[in-house]
C-alpha positions as CSV (number, residue, x, y, z in Angstrom):
1,X,-0.1,-0.1,0.2
2,X,1.1,3.6,-0.9
3,X,1.2,6.1,1.9
4,X,1.7,10.0,1.7
5,X,4.7,11.3,3.3
6,X,4.4,13.2,6.4
7,X,6.8,14.9,8.9
8,X,8.6,12.3,11.0
9,X,7.8,9.5,8.7
10,X,11.1,8.1,8.8
11,X,11.4,8.3,12.6
12,X,8.0,6.5,12.7
13,X,9.7,3.5,10.4
14,X,12.7,3.4,12.6
15,X,10.9,3.2,16.0
16,X,8.7,0.5,14.5
17,X,11.3,-1.5,13.3
18,X,13.1,-1.5,16.6
19,X,9.9,-2.4,18.0
20,X,8.7,-5.4,16.0
21,X,12.3,-6.8,15.6
22,X,12.6,-7.0,19.3
23,X,9.0,-8.4,20.0
24,X,6.2,-10.5,18.7
25,X,3.6,-8.6,16.7
26,X,1.4,-9.3,19.7
27,X,3.7,-8.0,22.3
28,X,4.9,-5.1,19.9
29,X,3.4,-1.7,21.3
30,X,2.0,0.9,19.0
31,X,2.2,3.4,22.1
32,X,5.9,2.7,22.5
33,X,6.7,3.1,18.6
34,X,4.8,6.6,18.6
35,X,6.2,7.8,21.8
36,X,10.0,6.9,20.5
37,X,9.1,8.2,17.1
38,X,7.6,11.4,18.6
39,X,4.2,11.8,16.8
40,X,0.8,11.7,18.1
41,X,-2.0,9.3,17.7
42,X,-3.9,11.7,15.4
43,X,-1.1,11.6,12.7
44,X,-0.7,7.9,12.7
45,X,-4.2,7.0,12.4
46,X,-4.8,9.6,9.7
47,X,-2.1,7.5,7.4
48,X,-2.8,4.3,8.9
49,X,-5.8,2.5,9.7
50,X,-4.4,0.5,12.7
51,X,-1.4,-1.5,13.9
52,X,-2.1,-4.3,11.6
53,X,-2.2,-2.0,8.6
54,X,1.2,-0.3,9.6
55,X,2.8,-3.8,10.1
56,X,1.9,-4.9,6.6
57,X,3.2,-1.9,5.1
58,X,6.3,-2.3,7.1
59,X,6.8,-5.8,5.5
60,X,5.9,-4.4,2.2
61,X,8.4,-1.6,2.4
62,X,10.9,-4.1,3.4
63,X,10.0,-6.3,0.4
64,X,10.2,-2.8,-2.3
65,X,13.6,-2.1,-0.6
66,X,14.9,-5.5,-1.3
67,X,13.6,-5.5,-4.7
68,X,15.2,-2.4,-5.4
69,X,18.5,-3.2,-3.9
70,X,18.5,-6.3,-6.1
71,X,17.6,-4.8,-9.2
72,X,20.3,-2.3,-8.8
73,X,22.8,-4.7,-8.1
74,X,22.1,-6.9,-11.0
75,X,24.8,-7.0,-13.7
76,X,23.9,-8.3,-17.1
77,X,26.9,-9.7,-17.7
78,X,26.7,-11.9,-14.6
79,X,23.4,-13.0,-15.9
80,X,24.3,-13.7,-19.4
81,X,23.7,-17.3,-20.6
82,X,22.5,-18.5,-17.3
83,X,19.4,-20.5,-16.5
84,X,16.9,-19.6,-14.1
85,X,18.4,-21.4,-11.4
86,X,21.9,-20.1,-11.5
87,X,20.2,-16.5,-11.9
88,X,18.4,-17.6,-8.7
89,X,21.5,-18.2,-7.0
90,X,22.8,-14.8,-7.9
91,X,19.9,-13.0,-6.7
92,X,20.2,-15.0,-3.5
93,X,24.0,-13.9,-3.2
94,X,22.4,-9.9,-3.6
95,X,19.7,-10.6,-1.1
96,X,22.2,-11.7,1.1
97,X,24.2,-8.3,0.7
98,X,21.0,-6.7,1.2
99,X,20.5,-8.3,4.3
100,X,23.9,-6.9,5.5
101,X,22.8,-3.4,4.1
102,X,19.6,-3.2,5.7
103,X,19.8,-5.4,9.0
104,X,16.7,-4.2,10.5
105,X,14.5,-5.2,7.3
106,X,16.3,-8.7,7.4
107,X,15.3,-9.1,11.0
108,X,11.8,-7.8,10.5
109,X,11.3,-10.8,7.9
110,X,13.1,-13.5,10.3
111,X,10.5,-12.0,13.2
112,X,7.4,-12.0,10.5
113,X,8.3,-15.9,9.7
114,X,8.5,-16.8,13.5
115,X,4.9,-15.4,13.4
116,X,3.7,-18.6,11.3
117,X,0.7,-20.0,12.9
118,X,-0.5,-16.8,14.1
119,X,-3.5,-15.0,12.5
120,X,-1.3,-11.9,11.6
121,X,0.8,-14.3,9.7
122,X,-1.6,-15.6,7.3
123,X,-3.1,-12.3,7.0
124,X,0.0,-10.2,6.1
125,X,1.2,-13.1,3.9
126,X,-1.9,-13.1,1.4
127,X,-1.4,-9.5,0.7
128,X,2.5,-9.7,0.4
129,X,3.0,-12.8,-1.5
130,X,0.4,-11.8,-4.2
131,X,2.8,-9.6,-5.9
132,X,5.6,-12.0,-5.5
133,X,3.8,-14.8,-6.9
134,X,3.0,-12.7,-10.1
135,X,6.8,-11.5,-10.5
136,X,7.7,-15.3,-10.0
137,X,5.2,-16.7,-12.5
138,X,6.5,-14.3,-15.2
139,X,10.0,-15.5,-14.6
140,X,9.2,-19.4,-14.7
141,X,7.2,-18.8,-17.9
142,X,10.1,-17.1,-19.6
143,X,12.3,-19.5,-18.4
144,X,9.9,-22.2,-19.7
145,X,10.0,-20.9,-23.1
146,X,13.9,-20.7,-22.9
147,X,13.7,-24.5,-22.3
148,X,15.2,-24.2,-18.6
149,X,12.7,-26.7,-17.3
150,X,12.0,-30.6,-18.6
151,X,9.2,-30.0,-21.1
152,X,7.8,-33.5,-19.9
153,X,6.2,-31.3,-16.9
154,X,2.9,-28.9,-17.8
155,X,3.5,-24.9,-17.5
156,X,0.7,-25.2,-14.9
157,X,2.6,-28.1,-13.1
158,X,5.8,-26.3,-13.0
159,X,4.3,-23.0,-11.6
160,X,2.6,-24.6,-9.0
161,X,5.3,-26.6,-7.4
162,X,8.1,-23.9,-7.9
163,X,5.8,-21.4,-6.3
164,X,4.6,-23.7,-3.4
165,X,8.4,-24.5,-2.8
166,X,9.8,-21.2,-2.7
167,X,7.3,-19.3,-0.5
168,X,6.9,-22.5,2.0
169,X,10.7,-22.9,2.3
170,X,10.5,-21.8,6.0
171,X,7.8,-24.3,6.7
172,X,10.5,-26.9,5.9
173,X,13.4,-25.3,7.4
174,X,12.0,-24.2,10.5
175,X,14.7,-25.1,13.2
176,X,16.4,-22.4,15.2
177,X,19.5,-22.9,13.0
178,X,17.7,-22.3,9.8
179,X,16.8,-18.5,10.8
180,X,20.8,-17.4,10.5
181,X,21.8,-15.6,7.4
182,X,24.4,-18.2,6.3
183,X,22.0,-21.1,6.7
184,X,18.9,-19.4,4.7
185,X,21.4,-18.5,1.8
186,X,22.4,-22.4,1.8
187,X,18.9,-23.4,1.7
188,X,18.0,-21.2,-0.9
189,X,20.8,-22.3,-3.0
190,X,20.1,-26.0,-2.2
191,X,16.5,-25.2,-3.3
192,X,17.8,-24.1,-6.5
193,X,20.1,-27.1,-7.3
194,X,17.0,-29.2,-6.3
195,X,14.6,-27.4,-8.6
196,X,17.4,-27.6,-11.5
197,X,18.2,-31.2,-11.3
198,X,14.8,-32.3,-10.6
199,X,12.9,-30.5,-13.4
200,X,15.8,-29.2,-15.6
201,X,17.2,-30.5,-18.7
202,X,20.6,-31.5,-17.4
203,X,21.8,-34.5,-15.5
204,X,23.5,-33.9,-11.8
205,X,27.3,-35.1,-12.4
206,X,29.7,-35.6,-9.7
């Protein structure tokens, strides 16, 4: 969702990131956020419907900032001649660099993953992943045309399987170790290899 700019908006976002990355959604206090940001409840509710809407706004901001970062760091020469699986690995590396550059956004996403099973998780996930799924579907369709996937699988089957595995990876890897940056990077890279050699037109060689 797009929000109009207002005085101390950046302070509000910083205060919110501090609160939501230190506590669960339920325990995070909107009053503490507003106090630390130095804005009134009137100003807040003029721009945001409630705490839930603001939380989703923060998650969307993290996603948009990450996408912008990835797009600005992608180099055509690095992607040239690579299939969708290898390009995904390169994007994972850039996402890793994003996590270092924007640690609070990265931690917010980690805290959000830990909300799985709570009402806020399902609500926010449905909103946030809608745009992500459309973006990924476009990439998959192009990869299918480029011959990156084995043609014995239908387009619909490939899209559903890849979408499910990418967006539900945290339901497979949900141990405390899996939330560490390096482990997340490793799991994502392994997923790319699994999809490539499970669906791709190449044999896995040792």
